[in-house]
Phi, psi and omega in degrees: 000316179297322179293318180298317180297320180295317179297320182295315180295321178296319179295320180296318179297321179296317179297321179294320179295316179295315180296327177295321179295316177298320180296323180293333182274350181291140180291149176288144182296126182294146176290153179297140178295133180261097184286153176292133182250145177290137176253112185264007185286331190236018178104181184292147174096354180268143177226151174286133170292124185309133178082005181226173174254021179262133178260145183225145177224130175256139180207182177155195177205160169240129187232136172233132184209161176219133178246137182253142178066042177197158172258014183216128179292341182251356187232180180267180178278089187219149177078193179254128010260354188299316184287348180290332180051052176221201186290350175276340186282140176286138169278336179211162174215129183248151180210140172238138185217137171244126178251140177227127175231147182232121183240119177239145181215140179223128178281129179227175179292345177262006186108188183283131170264122184236140167237147180218133180227135179219125180226154180230144173246124191229143172232124190228144172301139178266191179210171182228142178236160176288150180250356183085002180289141179293346180267007179076024180292140176244161179233140178296143187294346178275357180246171178280126181302135179095349182243355183238129174252150186246134172216183187294343181252012183300133181260008185268014185265014179294136181243018182280144179206157177239132179229139174258113181275302183231142174201096185215161175244136173240131184202125174053039179090352182262143171239123184230117180132205187262111181213171178299140180301144177291343178287329187294149166292156182303335181268005181045246182271004193233073173296338176187005189252175170251323180300136189278340199264040175284134171276184174089020178167168180280169179183092177262070185294340178255015174083156177221139178298136186202162169231113192230143168242129180242127177257132180252115183264004181084165180056031176079013181257122179225159175218148182219148170233135190219142168252116190237143181299126182272340193280338186279316190229356192243017178248101178278349176122145170240103194259127171274105185285354175301330180267008183289142175228160178299318179296320178294320180297320178299330177277005178087018179238126184256021179152193181266132181284123184245029181303133178263191180293158182290132180244326181214140171290163171291136180257122189235137172235144184213140171232133184224140171241115185236105184225184186298327182287337183152215187210144171227137180218139173238132183228145173226153180212148174238137187227123181273121175263106185244116185259151179284258185228160176296324182236204187280342185232169181299329186288350181280350179085178183199157173282159176289160174298151179225119180277132173253170182208164179211149175223141183218140174240138181225143182219133174235129180243122182251170175054045178280159190295346185288345179161158180296129178084356178295146187217144169242123176241127178219153177205154177221149187216148172227135180228152176220099183077020179215061192299327185294346175281358176237299172274080189294167192306316183283342174275322183075170181229019178238132186230140177208104187223134181248154178207191181276165179209144176265356184237353184215181179303308174208179174248160179214143172233135181215156181192162177203137178232092174279183174284313181217162173228159177197170171234162181304123180098348182258173170269172181284143173243127183282153172259130182258139178222158170213158182185175178205162172205159181186173181202151171241123181248126179242132178264113179289321176198181182300345184253343185232139169213157179226142178232136169257131183220161179202163180206155179208140177213142180229140178243138182229128181262159179268187185297318181301313181296315184293320179292322181290315185275326188235350181076176179296131179059027176072024181228082181150201179069196185297316186249322185295341180274358180290142178298133178095344180281118181259347178210134182220120180201121182285350176300148178202170177219154176233126176243144183220139176222141180205165175221139180225139175235135181239141176235125178242089184292326176225162184302132175071014173235117186230135172248137184216154174228124186237113179255124185235137172242126178237134179237128173267114179258095182256163191251017175268149179213164182098205177226163178202148172279117186234153176238086182299162180299152184298331185291349177267347184062026178268140181276165168291121186197178175274124181242140175275137180264112181201170181296156183227157182233154175223132174242126183227137176242125179244118176253135186218143168237131183219132177244114175270151177212000000 
């Protein structure tokens, strides 16, 4: 009996030891899977980041487009080589682009904390310019003219690029980072068009670094004050006309650019009323023109700083009687020493365009609108501009719409500029004294008219065609023997001075997601 009891206890102890070993080898129970949850606080497309109270939304678009009669998908046929209108000019330019944006938002006791990032990956057709070589060598526009030769195995024709459009934080009414300027109308460069290069208003479509406070008074009424980086998009130039030459003027340059280091951001104020009937906005901006030196060294002296300014009014009218969703967008602007608020960055303010002539080798139109001009020993003189742009968009049905749009901008120079470049009464100076010149005045205007039609066969997929006409109305007349820059491949010859035109067609397919 004692032996039996001993065997039973021993067997039980062994079984317990074995079962303990098996228990130690059993896997720990897995945690429940934490599925991504929809965040309905900020609209469609937001999800909670697992394990957090932050909502995130991914978005973007893929775009394929081709522009005809230009070397720029966003611009007109202007400059070198597009404005030369010869064998260097592109008949077409193609571009493919992928946009990616990331929007995050978190509710806090101070309100919503938001971050927003938008970047684009782009591949674009390139172009070639003359290098001045006697062998007819050309250089790719991504290289320095005169230092690049092209052959069948040239590897410099890559058109890929990466751009950061927006990257900002919003918190308690503050916006910090790269975002659209508070001066801009809500439609920036696009009252109804696709082409980027409309004059007649500001347009930081790719964002500008800023520190902004926005106050919300309710009922769609807001006001903002902003300090914005001036160096990226708002410097049209401070030109020392002492270095101006006739050849340089024909190329759209009226002297040597003497912009100095940044001293002050642009100061911007904005008031907006955004309600069911539409929108009204008033914007003002101050821009510091800070020049380096008259010459190459500090001892040559410098002009004092000159503050420029701009004011803009914008109006959008919705729900007009012509049809559901039809819209009228218009804006007007005046600048004094702050040219980029009218001739915005993607439009530019320098023009060089060639055409045919019945009295000379060819014709040419040129112009330039910097912020200020000066000569060695003088103070800065501001350039004044004014302009407007607008569009009417009509929806034929939910799948088709058409917009008519237009823009106009004019630049006016002061006495110092006119006397230096053209002399008294337009007869003298750098350009007015050339033989054959019968009229000389650096003032000019740019007018633009266009029509665009869009087809959206399915949601978020749109095909569009945008036809644009741009006219350079310059104030030079007569003829002159000119030696254009080598990058245009134009010879020294007699050129007629007259207005010029550009016709551009932009076709686009875009899928938003």
